C-alpha positions, 0 to 999 in steps of 0.5 A: 451504517450511517455512512453507507446510508448517505452514500446510497442516498447520494447514489439515488440523487445523482443523474443516470449515467453508465455504471459508475463509482460513488466513493467514500473513505472513513478518513483521507488522512493518516497521522504518524506519531511516536506511538503509531502502530498501524491504522485501518482505512474503511473504503466504501461506496455505491454503483450508480447506473442507468440500466437494470442490474445485469445478472451475467456476468456479475459485477466485481469490485477491486480496490488498490491502495499504493504508497509513494514509489521510488527506485529500489536496488535488490541484491543477491547474496551468496555465502563464500568462504563463510561470509555472505557477500553481494554478488548481483544487483538489479535496480527496480525502476519504480516500486510502491513503498506500500501496495494493497489489492482487495477484490470481491473474488479471486483477482484472476476471475475479476480482472483479465490479464489484458486489463491487468497489464493496462491498469497495473492492478496486481502486485507484480504489475504495480512494480516497474522493472524495465531492464537488468544487467546483461549478465543477469538472466533471471531478473524476474527472481529479483522482483519476486524477492522484493515482493516476498520481502515486502509481503512478509512485512505486510507492506504488500498485500493481496486480499482476495474476497475481502470486498463485500458487495451487496445487491451489486450496488453497495460495496465496502472493504478495509485496508490495514496499514502497517506501522512502517509507513512512508510519508506522502500521498497514497493513491486509492483506486476502485475498479468495477469489472464485468467478465474481467473487463473494467467498466468504471474506475475511480481514484482518490488520495489518502494523505499520510503525514508525520506529526508531533515529535516524529515530524520534528525529528524527521524534518531535523534529519533532513534539514540539519543532519549534523545536529541530528547526528549529534543528538542521536550520539548524545542520546545513545551515550546517555542511554548507555551510561544510564544502563551501566549505572542501573546495572552497578546499583543492582550489583551492589 
């Protein structure tokens, strides 16, 4: 509540302009260690305006959080002679490692298709897939499969109606980050819309970094792959030997 009060006071102190976002984050950094099992980012803010609040159409708020993007190869498997084999593959040009969309109402009501195409807000539009091999006629199914897999792992989220808007001025929502996070800079975007059209947009960054032992192992795997491999092998051998020794003791 103190944070919301601070944002509201800031909103009153700023000079009057068109409807615009004044944003706050509960934290702009997420630290990943060996015990990390997910996190939650509270995104809140206010709308400053120079005119009286409009009654129709009602102001809507959309929040997106996107992790680092990279190309992803999606493969289709088929069972042949009792064995699952890869038969087709499509490379998605760029897909975010994490993507969440939260809105104050149903996304299709808050944002028109034209605006969605322009700002790439919805999950399918956030994925960039330009072309596919000529022998694949259903390339859109590969994108759908990627979304389905990522959604099941909670790495792609569509949270409609989860942005609370008070008096068309204060808004807040919480974005849950899963345990399997990619290190890097996450871009948070906030859109104000009326009648499906974007009237204001604001961007900020959230930094996700590995710390402690997790950070050390990550750097070792990148900078000295041979030593990392030897350590991994030694740990696996030690764990196997330990389990065997314990099993032998119990058998006696």
